[in-house]
N, C-alpha and C positions, 0 to 999 in steps of 0.2 A: 083690707089694707094690710093686715098682718101677713097674709099670703104673699103679697108683693115684696114685703120686707124680707121674708124668709127666702124667697126666690133670689133676690138680690144678694143676700148674705151667702147663700150657697154658691152663687155665681162667682163672687169675689174670692171665696175660700178656694174654689176650684182653680181660678186663675193664679192665685198665689201658690198653690200646690204645684200646678203645672210649671210655673216659672222656676220654682226651687228644684223640681225634679229634672228639668231640662239640662243637658250638658252645657257647661259654661264656655267651652272652647272647642274648636275642631279637634279631631283625633290625631293631629300631627301630620296628616298626609300633605305632601307637597305636590302642587300642580305646576308644572313648568309649561310655559307657552312661548312660542316664537313671537318676536315683536311684529313680524310682517304678516301674520296670519290672523284669521278671525278670532274673536275672543272665545268662541266655543270650541276651538280646535286645541287639543291637548298634545304636547310634544312629549310623549312617554313611550318611545319605541323600545320594544324588547329585543335584545340582541343575545347571541349565544357565545359564551366564552369558548375559544377554540381549544383550550387545554382541558378544563374540567367539564365542559359541555353543560354548564349551568346557564339558564336564562335570567337576565336581570335588566332593569331599565338602563338605557344607554347613558342617560345623564348621570347615573351613579357609577359608571364604569371608569376604568383606567385606560386612557387613550394611548395608542402607539401607532405611528406611521411606519409600517414595515414594508419595504420594497414598493413604495408608492401607494400602498393600500392602507386605509384607515382600519385599525383593529381595536376592539374594546375587550377588556378583561375584567373579571369580577374582583380581582385583588392584585396588588403588586407582586405577590408570590407567583401567581399564574402568569403574569406578564414576564417576570424574570425567567421562569421555567421555559416559556415559549422562546424567548431570546436565546437562552442557553442551548435548547434543542436545535434551533434553526441557524445558529451562528456558524455551524460547520458546513452548511450548504452553500 
């Protein structure tokens, strides 16, 4: 009988320790999904900044429609630099 009590005690101590050691919240990652797609499809397309050539998630980018083409930039500074360089053309 004592053996069963010890086993149950160890089990509950383990469960409490596991609960306290587990992370309390997700790591802050955001997952964006399109409304018209399946729930397991993630909309996290990587795009390349045309100025500094850095890859970043499209949903984090700065959007610009330039000459009928959708372009994405990593920062407003890169967007402004692109507009300044291409405004003379």
